[in-house]
N, CA, C and O of each residue as an XYZ file, in Angstrom:
324
protein
N      50.631     89.977   -114.743
C      50.983     88.606   -115.074
C      49.697     87.851   -115.433
O      48.721     87.886   -114.683
N      49.704     87.180   -116.567
C      48.534     86.406   -116.970
C      48.555     85.043   -116.298
O      49.584     84.607   -115.782
N      47.403     84.375   -116.311
C      47.296     83.048   -115.694
C      48.297     82.063   -116.275
O      48.859     81.247   -115.544
N      48.528     82.131   -117.593
C      49.447     81.179   -118.223
C      50.904     81.434   -117.837
O      51.758     80.579   -118.071
N      51.201     82.595   -117.251
C      52.560     82.883   -116.804
C      52.812     82.397   -115.377
O      53.959     82.340   -114.935
N      51.758     82.053   -114.666
C      51.906     81.533   -113.309
C      52.452     80.113   -113.356
O      52.248     79.411   -114.347
N      53.144     79.672   -112.303
C      53.527     78.263   -112.236
C      52.269     77.387   -112.324
O      51.204     77.782   -111.847
N      52.390     76.220   -112.922
C      51.234     75.347   -113.160
C      50.397     75.152   -111.897
O      49.171     75.253   -111.956
N      51.025     74.876   -110.771
C      50.294     74.583   -109.534
C      49.507     75.785   -109.007
O      48.589     75.606   -108.205
N      49.842     77.003   -109.435
C      49.146     78.199   -108.956
C      47.997     78.624   -109.865
O      47.258     79.549   -109.530
N      47.840     77.976   -110.986
C      46.745     78.312   -111.899
C      45.458     77.638   -111.431
O      45.495     76.622   -110.737
N      44.329     78.210   -111.815
C      43.036     77.625   -111.456
C      42.541     76.753   -112.611
O      42.311     77.244   -113.716
N      42.383     75.470   -112.347
C      41.841     74.541   -113.337
C      40.630     73.851   -112.739
O      40.574     73.624   -111.530
N      39.662     73.516   -113.577
C      38.496     72.761   -113.147
C      38.009     71.893   -114.296
O      38.290     72.171   -115.462
N      37.281     70.845   -113.959
C      36.715     69.959   -114.974
C      35.355     70.509   -115.383
O      34.525     70.832   -114.534
N      35.136     70.613   -116.692
C      33.865     71.082   -117.232
C      33.331     69.994   -118.160
O      34.018     69.558   -119.084
N      32.098     69.562   -117.902
C      31.483     68.520   -118.731
C      30.285     69.129   -119.446
O      29.380     69.670   -118.810
N      30.286     69.036   -120.774
C      29.183     69.547   -121.584
C      28.762     68.475   -122.580
O      29.481     67.498   -122.790
N      27.618     68.656   -123.181
C      27.146     67.742   -124.222
C      27.811     68.093   -125.545
O      27.974     69.267   -125.876
N      28.194     67.069   -126.299
C      28.811     67.279   -127.604
C      27.812     67.915   -128.560
O      26.641     67.538   -128.591
N      28.280     68.875   -129.332
C      27.448     69.479   -130.374
C      27.345     68.556   -131.580
O      26.404     68.658   -132.366
N      28.308     67.659   -131.726
C      28.430     66.869   -132.942
C      27.951     65.433   -132.800
O      27.524     64.825   -133.782
N      28.016     64.879   -131.582
C      27.603     63.493   -131.367
C      26.526     63.485   -130.285
O      26.838     63.670   -129.108
N      25.258     63.272   -130.663
C      24.169     63.297   -129.686
C      24.400     62.303   -128.541
O      24.776     61.153   -128.767
N      24.167     62.771   -127.312
C      24.267     61.919   -126.140
C      25.662     61.709   -125.599
O      25.835     60.984   -124.619
N      26.665     62.323   -126.208
C      28.051     62.144   -125.765
C      28.500     63.386   -124.990
O      28.269     64.518   -125.415
N      29.144     63.149   -123.851
C      29.682     64.248   -123.054
C      31.079     64.620   -123.524
O      31.851     63.764   -123.957
N      31.392     65.898   -123.435
C      32.734     66.402   -123.706
C      33.334     66.763   -122.350
O      32.769     67.565   -121.605
N      34.479     66.167   -122.038
C      35.130     66.390   -120.753
C      36.365     67.248   -121.002
O      37.304     66.830   -121.681
N      36.346     68.444   -120.444
C      37.406     69.416   -120.727
C      37.937     70.028   -119.434
O      37.201     70.221   -118.466
N      39.217     70.324   -119.447
C      39.809     71.197   -118.436
C      40.226     72.434   -119.234
O      41.276     72.432   -119.876
N      39.397     73.503   -119.196
C      39.696     74.674   -120.013
C      41.124     75.176   -119.798
O      41.584     75.345   -118.669
N      41.801     75.408   -120.912
C      43.185     75.847   -120.871
C      44.182     74.706   -120.844
O      45.388     74.923   -120.958
N      43.671     73.470   -120.692
C      44.572     72.316   -120.629
C      44.215     71.238   -121.641
O      45.092     70.465   -122.027
N      42.981     71.154   -122.081
C      42.636     70.170   -123.099
C      41.410     69.343   -122.764
O      40.638     69.667   -121.862
N      41.254     68.252   -123.527
C      40.094     67.372   -123.441
C      40.534     65.983   -123.017
O      41.651     65.560   -123.317
N      39.647     65.268   -122.311
C      39.950     63.920   -121.840
C      38.852     62.954   -122.244
O      37.706     63.348   -122.461
N      39.221     61.672   -122.342
C      38.296     60.635   -122.791
C      37.317     60.214   -121.698
O      36.235     59.710   -122.003
N      37.675     60.410   -120.446
C      36.785     60.007   -119.355
C      36.920     60.995   -118.203
O      37.908     61.722   -118.095
N      35.913     61.002   -117.355
C      35.973     61.870   -116.182
C      37.100     61.420   -115.248
O      37.747     62.248   -114.607
N      37.331     60.104   -115.173
C      38.410     59.574   -114.336
C      39.776     60.086   -114.803
O      40.590     60.521   -113.989
N      40.024     60.033   -116.121
C      41.319     60.508   -116.621
C      41.451     62.021   -116.440
O      42.554     62.525   -116.228
N      40.335     62.746   -116.523
C      40.371     64.192   -116.284
C      40.709     64.483   -114.824
O      41.444     65.428   -114.536
N      40.177     63.677   -113.899
C      40.498     63.861   -112.473
C      41.984     63.591   -112.214
O      42.617     64.291   -111.423
N      42.536     62.571   -112.885
C      43.969     62.281   -112.753
C      44.801     63.455   -113.272
O      45.796     63.841   -112.659
N      44.380     64.019   -114.410
C      45.086     65.173   -114.978
C      44.997     66.372   -114.040
O      45.981     67.087   -113.845
N      43.823     66.591   -113.464
C      43.637     67.705   -112.540
C      44.541     67.551   -111.316
O      45.100     68.534   -110.829
N      44.686     66.326   -110.821
C      45.579     66.066   -109.679
C      47.028     66.397   -110.048
O      47.758     66.976   -109.243
N      47.445     66.028   -111.270
C      48.805     66.362   -111.718
C      48.996     67.875   -111.789
O      50.024     68.397   -111.358
N      48.002     68.573   -112.335
C      48.092     70.028   -112.439
C      48.242     70.665   -111.057
O      49.024     71.600   -110.883
N      47.499     70.163   -110.082
C      47.576     70.714   -108.729
C      48.933     70.451   -108.087
O      49.348     71.185   -107.190
N      49.634     69.399   -108.546
C      50.989     69.112   -108.053
C      52.048     69.876   -108.850
O      53.235     69.802   -108.533
N      51.621     70.612   -109.887
C      52.561     71.364   -110.704
C      53.146     70.568   -111.849
O      54.140     70.979   -112.447
N      52.531     69.416   -112.168
C      53.007     68.567   -113.259
C      52.124     68.762   -114.487
O      50.918     68.972   -114.365
N      52.723     68.691   -115.654
C      51.957     68.775   -116.891
C      51.387     67.392   -117.212
O      52.142     66.420   -117.246
N      50.072     67.274   -117.447
C      49.462     65.978   -117.723
C      49.482     65.571   -119.196
O      48.996     64.493   -119.539
N      50.026     66.400   -120.057
C      49.978     66.141   -121.494
C      51.035     65.122   -121.918
O      52.055     64.962   -121.248
N      50.782     64.429   -123.045
C      51.727     63.429   -123.552
C      52.831     64.057   -124.384
O      53.901     63.466   -124.529
N      52.597     65.235   -124.931
C      53.561     65.947   -125.778
C      53.912     65.145   -127.028
O      55.044     65.195   -127.509
N      52.932     64.403   -127.550
C      53.114     63.647   -128.795
C      52.001     64.009   -129.765
O      50.884     64.330   -129.360
N      52.322     63.953   -131.047
C      51.328     64.157   -132.091
C      51.482     63.039   -133.111
O      52.552     62.442   -133.234
N      50.428     62.764   -133.825
C      50.454     61.701   -134.831
C      51.259     62.135   -136.053
O      51.316     63.324   -136.367
N      51.883     61.178   -136.746
C      52.606     61.514   -137.979
C      51.684     62.256   -138.955
O      50.510     61.915   -139.101
N      52.228     63.254   -139.605
C      51.456     64.036   -140.571
C      50.881     65.322   -139.992
O      50.433     66.192   -140.739
N      50.890     65.449   -138.668
C      50.405     66.668   -138.027
C      51.598     67.500   -137.573
O      52.611     66.957   -137.134
N      51.474     68.807   -137.682
C      52.546     69.696   -137.240
C      52.573     69.762   -135.715
O      51.528     69.928   -135.086
N      53.755     69.634   -135.117
C      53.861     69.782   -133.661
C      53.484     71.200   -133.238
O      53.775     72.167   -133.942
N      52.842     71.308   -132.093
C      52.493     72.612   -131.520
C      52.987     72.653   -130.077
O      53.282     71.619   -129.479
N      53.070     73.841   -129.540
C      53.488     73.999   -128.147
C      52.359     73.585   -127.211
O      51.188     73.850   -127.485
N      52.708     72.942   -126.120
C      51.745     72.520   -125.105
C      51.080     73.761   -124.500
O      51.777     74.709   -124.138
N      49.737     73.774   -124.381
C      49.068     74.940   -123.804
C      49.318     75.090   -122.303
O      49.052     76.149   -121.734
N      49.826     74.041   -121.662
C      50.060     74.078   -120.220
C      51.489     74.491   -119.890
O      51.704     75.422   -119.115
N      52.481     73.793   -120.485
C      53.879     74.030   -120.091
C      54.742     74.641   -121.197
O      55.866     75.067   -120.933
N      54.236     74.691   -122.426
C      54.984     75.295   -123.519
C      55.916     74.348   -124.261
O      56.488     74.727   -125.283
N      56.080     73.124   -123.767
C      56.960     72.150   -124.428
C      56.392     71.779   -125.802
O      55.183     71.599   -125.949
N      57.263     71.668   -126.799
C      56.824     71.298   -128.149
C      56.513     69.802   -128.226
O      57.205     68.974   -127.633
N      55.460     69.483   -128.969
C      55.112     68.080   -129.193
C      56.167     67.405   -130.058
O      56.851     68.061   -130.844
N      56.293     66.109   -129.910
C      57.150     65.279   -130.750
C      56.243     64.340   -131.533
O      55.172     63.973   -131.049
N      56.649     63.949   -132.723
C      55.855     63.024   -133.526
C      55.953     61.626   -132.936
O      57.048     61.126   -132.679
N      54.792     60.995   -132.722
C      54.750     59.627   -132.186
C      55.290     58.668   -133.229
O      55.101     58.870   -134.428
N      55.953     57.637   -132.774
C      56.541     56.657   -133.701
C      55.626     55.481   -133.870
O      55.946     54.551   -134.610
């Protein structure tokens, strides 16, 4: 069984902060396997949801972009209105 087949709460997630390759002086806040966040605070909130077995994603995409499956729960994105 792969990690992505485990229930969300049983997977191992952690916050990883690195420097942006594209914007000097800007940090990239990521939870590998779950996505990117705008702040460390929002990443901590997402990590808490993951530990409770909840998906932290919005499941929305901007008009003009093709919907994709959520990397965490598999739910398809919907186009934002």
